[in-house]
C-alpha positions in Angstrom: -35.9 5.4 -9.2 -33.1 5.9 -6.9 -31.5 9.3 -6.2 -28.3 8.0 -7.7 -30.1 7.3 -10.9 -31.6 10.8 -10.9 -28.1 12.3 -10.6 -26.7 10.2 -13.4 -25.4 12.3 -16.3 -27.7 12.1 -19.3 -26.2 10.3 -22.3 -27.8 9.4 -25.6 -25.6 6.6 -26.8 -22.9 4.1 -25.7 -20.9 2.4 -28.4 -23.4 1.2 -30.9 -26.3 1.4 -28.5 -29.0 4.1 -28.2 -29.7 5.0 -24.6 -33.5 5.2 -23.9 -33.5 5.6 -20.2 -32.1 4.6 -16.8 -33.3 1.3 -15.2 -31.3 1.8 -11.9 -28.0 2.8 -10.4 -25.8 1.3 -7.7 -22.3 1.2 -6.3 -20.8 -0.2 -9.5 -22.5 2.1 -12.0 -25.7 2.6 -14.0 -27.9 0.2 -15.7 -29.6 1.7 -18.8 -32.4 0.7 -21.0 -30.9 0.7 -24.5 -31.6 -0.3 -28.0 -29.3 -2.3 -30.4 -29.9 -0.8 -33.9 -27.9 -3.5 -35.7 -30.3 -6.3 -34.8 -33.1 -4.0 -33.6 -33.7 -5.3 -30.1 -33.9 -3.6 -26.6 -31.2 -4.5 -24.3 -30.0 -3.6 -20.7 -26.6 -2.1 -20.4 -24.8 -2.5 -17.1 -21.9 0.1 -16.9 -18.9 1.2 -14.8 -18.1 4.9 -15.4 -14.4 5.4 -15.1 -14.4 8.9 -13.6 -16.6 7.7 -10.6 -13.7 5.6 -9.1 -10.1 5.8 -8.2 -7.9 4.0 -10.6 -7.4 0.8 -8.5 -11.1 0.5 -7.7 -12.0 1.1 -11.3 -9.8 -1.7 -12.6 -11.3 -4.0 -10.0 -14.8 -3.2 -11.0 -14.0 -3.5 -14.7 -12.5 -6.9 -13.8 -15.8 -7.8 -12.1 -17.8 -6.7 -15.1 -15.7 -8.8 -17.4 -16.1 -11.7 -15.1 -19.9 -11.4 -15.3 -19.7 -11.4 -19.0 -17.4 -14.4 -19.0 -19.6 -16.3 -16.5 -23.0 -15.6 -18.0 -21.6 -15.5 -21.6 -21.0 -19.2 -21.4 -24.5 -19.9 -20.1 -27.3 -20.0 -22.5 -30.4 -21.1 -20.6 -34.0 -19.9 -20.4 -33.7 -19.3 -16.7 -30.5 -17.2 -16.9 -30.4 -13.6 -18.1 -28.5 -13.7 -21.4 -25.3 -11.7 -21.9 -24.7 -10.5 -25.4 -21.5 -8.4 -25.4 -18.8 -6.8 -23.3 -17.4 -3.5 -24.5 -15.5 -0.4 -23.4 -15.5 3.2 -24.6 -13.1 5.9 -23.6 -14.8 6.5 -20.3 -17.2 3.5 -19.7 -17.0 -0.2 -19.6 -20.3 -2.0 -20.1 -22.0 -5.3 -20.8 -25.1 -5.7 -23.0 -27.7 -8.1 -21.5 -31.2 -9.4 -22.1 -33.8 -6.9 -21.0 -36.3 -8.7 -18.7 -39.7 -7.2 -18.5 -40.8 -7.9 -15.0 -39.4 -7.4 -11.4 -37.0 -9.1 -9.0 -38.3 -11.3 -6.1 -37.0 -8.8 -3.6 -39.9 -6.4 -3.4 -42.3 -9.4 -3.3 -40.4 -11.0 -0.3 -39.7 -7.7 1.4 -43.5 -7.5 2.1 -42.9 -10.1 4.8 -45.7 -12.5 3.8 -45.5 -16.0 2.3 -45.7 -16.3 -1.4 -48.4 -18.3 -3.2 -47.3 -21.9 -2.7 -47.7 -23.0 -6.3 -45.8 -20.0 -7.6 -43.0 -20.3 -5.0 -42.4 -23.9 -5.9 -42.5 -23.2 -9.6 -39.9 -20.3 -9.2 -37.7 -22.5 -7.0 -37.7 -25.3 -9.6 -36.7 -22.8 -12.3 -34.0 -21.6 -10.0 -32.6 -25.0 -9.5 -32.7 -25.7 -13.2 -30.6 -22.5 -13.8 -28.1 -23.4 -11.0 -27.8 -27.0 -12.2 -26.9 -25.7 -15.7 -24.4 -23.2 -14.4 -22.8 -25.6 -12.1 -22.5 -28.2 -14.9 -20.6 -25.5 -16.9 -18.2 -24.7 -14.1 -19.8 -21.6 -12.8 -20.8 -21.0 -9.2 -22.9 -17.9 -8.8 -22.0 -17.0 -5.1 -24.7 -14.3 -4.6 -28.0 -16.0 -5.0 -30.6 -13.6 -3.4 -34.1 -12.3 -4.2 -32.6 -9.1 -5.8 -30.8 -11.3 -8.3 -33.8 -13.3 -9.3 -36.0 -11.7 -11.9 -39.5 -12.8 -12.7 -40.8 -11.9 -16.2 -44.3 -10.9 -17.0 -45.0 -14.4 -18.1 -43.8 -15.9 -14.8 -40.4 -17.1 -15.9 -37.6 -16.8 -13.4 -34.2 -15.7 -14.6 -31.0 -15.6 -12.6 -29.0 -12.3 -13.0 -25.8 -10.7 -11.8 -23.0 -13.1 -12.1 -20.6 -10.3 -11.2 -19.1 -12.2 -8.2 -19.4 -15.6 -9.8 -16.5 -18.1 -9.7 -15.5 -19.4 -13.0 -13.3 -22.5 -13.4 -9.9 -21.1 -14.6 -10.7 -17.6 -13.6 -8.1 -15.5 -11.7 -10.6 -12.9 -10.4 -11.6 -14.8 -7.2 -9.3 -13.9 -4.2 -8.6 -16.7 -1.7 -10.0 -15.9 1.7 -12.3 -13.1 0.4 -15.8 -13.0 1.9 -18.1 -12.5 -1.1 -21.9 -12.5 -1.1 -24.8 -10.9 0.7 -24.8 -11.7 4.4 -28.4 -12.8 4.9 -28.1 -15.3 2.1 -24.5 -16.5 2.5 -23.5 -20.0 3.3 -21.2 -20.8 6.3 -18.2 -21.3 4.1 -18.7 -17.9 2.5 -18.5 -16.3 6.0 -15.3 -18.0 6.8 -13.7 -17.3 3.5 -13.3 -21.0 2.6 -13.5 -22.2 -1.0 -17.0 -22.5 -2.2 -18.7 -24.9 -4.7 -22.2 -25.6 -6.0 -23.4 -26.5 -2.5 -23.0 -22.9 -1.4 -25.4 -21.7 -4.1 -27.9 -24.4 -3.0 -27.7 -23.2 0.6 -28.4 -19.6 -0.6 -31.3 -21.0 -2.7 -32.8 -22.8 0.2 -32.8 -19.5 2.1 -34.8 -17.9 -0.7 -37.2 -20.8 -0.6 -37.6 -20.6 3.2 -38.4 -16.9 2.8 -41.0 -17.5 0.1 -42.7 -20.2 2.1 -42.7 -18.4 5.5 -42.4 -14.7 4.8 -39.2 -14.3 6.8 -35.5 -15.3 6.4 -34.1 -18.2 8.5 -31.2 -16.0 9.5 -32.2 -12.4 10.2 -30.1 -10.6 12.7 -29.9 -6.8 13.1 -26.2 -6.7 12.0 -23.9 -8.7 9.8 -22.2 -10.1 12.8 -25.5 -11.4 14.3 -26.4 -13.0 11.0 -23.1 -14.6 10.8 -23.4 -16.0 14.3 -26.9 -17.4 13.5 -25.6 -19.0 10.3 -22.6 -20.5 12.0 -24.1 -21.6 15.2 -28.0 -21.7 15.2 -30.6 -24.0 13.6 -33.4 -22.0 12.1 -37.0 -22.7 13.2 -38.8 -25.4 11.2 -40.7 -23.7 8.3 -43.9 -25.2 9.6 -43.4 -23.7 13.0 -43.1 -20.3 11.4 -46.0 -20.8 9.0 -48.4 -23.6 10.3 -50.3 -23.4 7.0 -47.3 -25.0 5.3 -47.4 -28.7 4.6 -45.0 -30.3 7.2 -43.3 -32.3 4.3 -41.1 -29.2 3.5 -39.4 -29.3 7.0 -37.0 -32.2 6.3 -36.1 -30.9 2.8 -35.4 -27.4 3.9 -33.5 -28.3 7.1 -31.2 -30.7 5.1 -30.6 -27.9 2.4 -29.7 -25.5 5.3 -27.2 -27.8 7.0 -24.0 -26.0 8.2 -21.8 -28.8 6.8 -21.7 -28.9 3.0 -21.4 -32.6 3.1 -24.8 -32.9 4.9 -26.6 -30.8 2.3 -28.0 -31.9 -1.1 -24.8 -32.3 -3.2 -26.3 -31.1 -6.6 -29.2 -29.0 -7.8 -30.6 -32.2 -9.4 -30.7 -33.9 -6.1 -32.5 -31.0 -4.5 -34.9 -30.9 -7.4 -35.7 -34.5 -6.9 -36.4 -33.9 -3.3 -38.6 -31.0 -4.2 -40.6 -33.2 -6.6 -41.0 -35.8 -3.9 -42.4 -33.2 -1.5 -44.8 -31.8 -4.2 -46.0 -35.3 -4.9 -46.6 -36.1 -1.3 -48.8 -33.1 -0.7 -50.5 -32.9 -4.1 -53.1 -35.7 -3.6 -54.4 -34.5 -0.3 -57.8 -32.9 -0.5 -56.9 -30.4 2.3 -56.5 -26.7 2.1 -53.5 -27.0 4.3 -51.7 -28.7 1.5 -52.6 -26.3 -1.2 -52.2 -22.8 0.3 -49.8 -20.7 2.3 -52.4 -18.1 3.3 -55.1 -19.8 5.4 -58.6 -19.0 4.1 -60.4 -16.5 6.3 -64.0 -17.1 7.4 -66.6 -14.6 6.3 -68.3 -14.7 9.7 -67.8 -16.0 13.1 -70.1 -19.1 12.5 -67.4 -21.4 11.2 -65.3 -20.7 14.3 -68.1 -22.0 16.5 -69.1 -25.0 14.4 -65.9 -26.3 13.3 -67.2 -26.7 9.8 -65.6 -25.6 6.5 -62.3 -26.5 5.0 -60.7 -26.9 8.4 -63.5 -29.1 9.7 -61.2 -32.1 10.4 -60.1 -30.2 13.6 -62.0 -31.1 16.8 -65.3 -29.3 17.3 -65.0 -25.8 18.9 -68.5 -25.5 20.0 -67.4 -24.8 23.7 -65.7 -21.7 22.6 -67.7 -18.5 22.4 -67.7 -17.5 18.7 -67.1 -13.8 19.4 -64.1 -14.7 21.5 -62.5 -16.6 18.7 -63.3 -14.0 16.1 -61.8 -11.2 18.3 -58.5 -13.2 18.9 -58.3 -14.0 15.2 -58.8 -10.3 14.3 -56.1 -9.2 16.7 -53.7 -11.8 15.6 -54.3 -11.2 11.9 -53.4 -7.5 12.6 -49.9 -8.8 13.4 -49.3 -11.8 11.0 -52.0 -11.7 8.3 -54.6 -14.2 7.1 -52.9 -17.3 8.5 -54.2 -16.2 11.9 -57.5 -18.1 11.3 -55.7 -21.4 11.0 -53.5 -20.7 14.0 -56.5 -19.7 16.2 -58.5 -22.8 15.3 -55.5 -25.1 16.0 -54.7 -23.5 19.3 -58.4 -23.5 20.4 -58.6 -27.2 19.4 -55.7 -28.1 21.8 -57.7 -26.7 24.8 -61.3 -27.3 23.5 -62.3 -29.1 26.6 -61.4 -26.2 28.9 -61.8 -22.9 26.9 -59.7 -20.2 28.5 -58.9 -16.9 26.8 -55.6 -16.4 28.5 -54.5 -19.9 27.7 -55.4 -19.4 24.0 -53.5 -16.1 23.9 -50.4 -17.8 25.5 -50.5 -20.5 22.8 -50.7 -17.9 20.0 -48.3 -15.3 21.2 -45.1 -17.1 20.1 -46.3 -17.0 16.5 -46.1 -13.2 16.4 -42.5 -12.6 15.1 -41.7 -9.2 16.5 -41.3 -8.6 20.3 -43.3 -5.3 20.1 -46.2 -7.0 18.1 -46.2 -9.9 20.5 -46.5 -7.6 23.5 -49.3 -5.7 21.8 -51.2 -8.9 21.0 -50.9 -10.1 24.6 -51.8 -6.7 26.0 -55.0 -6.5 23.9 -56.4 -9.3 26.1 -54.7 -8.5 29.3 -57.9 -7.6 31.1 -59.7 -10.7 29.9 -61.7 -8.9 27.3 -63.2 -10.9 24.5 -63.2 -8.0 22.2 -59.6 -7.3 22.7 -60.2 -3.6 22.1 -58.3 -2.2 25.1 -56.1 0.7 24.5 -53.0 -1.3 25.6 -52.7 -3.3 22.5 -54.3 -1.3 19.6 -51.3 0.9 18.8 -50.0 -1.1 15.9 -53.3 -1.2 14.1 -54.8 2.1 15.1 -54.6 4.6 12.3 -54.5 8.3 13.3 -58.2 8.9 13.1 -58.3 12.5 14.5 -59.0 13.7 10.9 -61.9 11.4 10.2 -64.5 12.8 12.7 -67.3 12.4 10.2 -66.8 8.6 10.3 -65.9 8.3 14.0 -62.7 7.0 15.4 -64.3 3.7 16.4 -65.7 3.1 13.0 -62.3 3.6 11.3 -60.6 1.4 13.9 -63.1 -1.3 13.5 -62.7 -1.2 9.6 -58.9 -1.5 10.1 -59.3 -4.5 12.2 -61.6 -6.3 9.8 -59.3 -5.4 6.9 -56.3 -6.8 8.8 -57.8 -10.3 8.6 -57.1 -10.1 4.9 -54.1 -7.8 4.5 -52.3 -8.1 7.9 -50.5 -5.2 9.6 -50.6 -3.0 6.4 -54.3 -2.7 6.9 -53.7 0.3 9.3 -51.9 2.3 6.5 -54.5 1.4 3.9 -57.4 2.3 6.2 -55.9 5.6 7.1 -55.3 6.5 3.4 -58.8 5.5 2.3 -60.6 7.1 5.3 -59.2 10.5 4.3 -61.0 10.0 0.9 -64.3 8.5 2.1 -67.3 10.6 3.1 -69.2 7.8 4.7 -68.7 4.5 6.3 -70.1 2.6 3.3 -67.7 4.5 1.0 -64.8 3.6 3.3 -65.8 -0.1 3.2 -66.0 0.0 -0.6 -62.5 1.5 -0.8 -61.1 -1.1 1.5 -62.7 -3.9 -0.4 -61.1 -2.6 -3.6 -57.6 -2.9 -1.9 -58.1 -6.7 -1.5 -56.7 -8.2 -4.7 -58.0 -11.8 -4.1 -61.5 -11.9 -5.4 -62.6 -14.6 -2.9 -61.2 -12.6 0.1 -62.8 -9.4 -1.2 -66.3 -11.1 -1.3 -65.7 -12.3 2.3 -64.7 -8.9 3.4 -67.8 -7.4 1.7 -70.0 -9.8 3.5 -68.2 -9.0 6.8 -69.0 -5.3 6.6 -72.5 -5.7 5.2 -71.9 -4.4 1.6 
């Protein structure tokens, strides 16, 4: 819970509603968990408390709240958060909404890793269904982003927060106003031009790109840089960012992210049709590349050497020393996660007739998104070491092991590297935490195995460490 929520004055009721707790707080006000005694159902109350704002700002925010009620109130759809009522008391304006048991997509995507492909496509299809319904009823959301996309415990996606939506015949929208969240805004939103349904579809495509690749297509350090990228740069192809992604998604997403609205999909239905076409084209293939976003990780170095397994269609890698490929995969996984295995095999196959460690590292380095991480990956093999354990490049994955003398610094470091194949860069944090609680190397390995949620990956890790 945010500090703002902690400082919120405690109230027990609002209008007819009983207040049961605080769900969150932000610039506009507080969202409460409440109960409607008349029809006996839990609700969420989004509020604007009058005394928190100057008069002019208060009236603007109240207008925004009424706009949300007006926009969402006309939209009854299973993928849109329901709005039940708008009301005002002496010191508070509020809307009563459907209480969704679940979480937004934001914390899932903030982790920086691709989502499960099947889930991502299902969520996106549900988002398009919601947007298509809203657009057909004259409502353009204008702020589609992960924080406004809620996923229930049953896996249903619901679009929330129509506070800046444009409603046909509404007088709230100000001509020339820049409305939205920069990283998810369309070019026409940045320039203050009129927006329509195609702007929502551009923002939705950004969300899909992030789900499929683990990063946003436009991600500058400032709003000005994001705006420059949106207005002037073409994002990297999704499959270049995440090579485990079926290439069929490239054309669809690049069209959806066109700078000119006329070049994009013109309706949610058209984009949904394109999505179905892509899903159909990749579904029949009996290839792991077409069914996963996280490439499977080998349980030992043997598959690297033999070229067997689910990636066996690649050229044989028998000329590559198995320990060399395993070492490169481990170091790369420390930066980008499990997809490292697929990238290493593909890069090694390109130069299979002339195995060279420096050449392999050069091919792989561009896949590390951060400049610092890329430098660390390259430096780990700067001396030609197959192990990649030089002190130059281990900083990003080396937990502070000074407190774990009973285990040994090298043991903890090695455990972190092995865990990184399955968890990516967060492995260093997990290993540091669990090493402080473990009294033996086996205990540490057991604790780390428990941190791997995927049962198949957990079994592979256990075999890797000899459990």
